[in-house]
C-alpha positions, -999 to +999 in steps of 0.1 A: -289+064-583-264+038-597-288+030-625-288+066-637-250+067-635-248+035-655-272+049-682-251+080-686-218+061-689-232+034-712-246+062-735-210+073-739-199+038-746-181+034-713-181+005-689-191+008-653-168-007-626-179-011-590-154-017-561-162-028-526-140-039-497-169-057-480-191-088-483-215-078-511-226-113-523-262-105-514-263-075-537-244-089-567-276-094-587-288-060-579-256-044-591-259-063-623-295-053-628-287-016-625-260-019-652-227-025-634-203-042-659-175-052-636-173-058-599-141-058-580-147-072-545-131-093-518-144-126-531-127-145-503-154-131-480-182-146-502-191-179-517-172-173-550-183-206-565-220-198-560-215-163-574-197-177-605-224-203-612-252-178-608-237-148-627-213-163-652-214-144-685-234-115-670-206-095-652-168-094-651-154-098-616-120-093-602-107-098-567-075-093-549-061-090-515-041-060-505-010-067-485+005-042-461+042-037-464 
C-alpha cells in the first residue's frame, strides 16, 4: 500500500513524509525501500546512532518531543 502511494506522489514530483509516535527502528529500512523520503519519529525511543550509521544519505529524519502545557 505505501509503495503505491509513494509511486503516485513521486510521479507528481512530491516527497513522501512518514510520521510515527512509536518505536519504528525495526521498520526504518522497509519504509525507505517502499519510497518514503523523510521519517519523523520519536528517535529517543530508538538507537538513533545505529539508525544514522545505517541509513545516512538514504532518508531525511526528524524528531521532536511534544511537551504538554
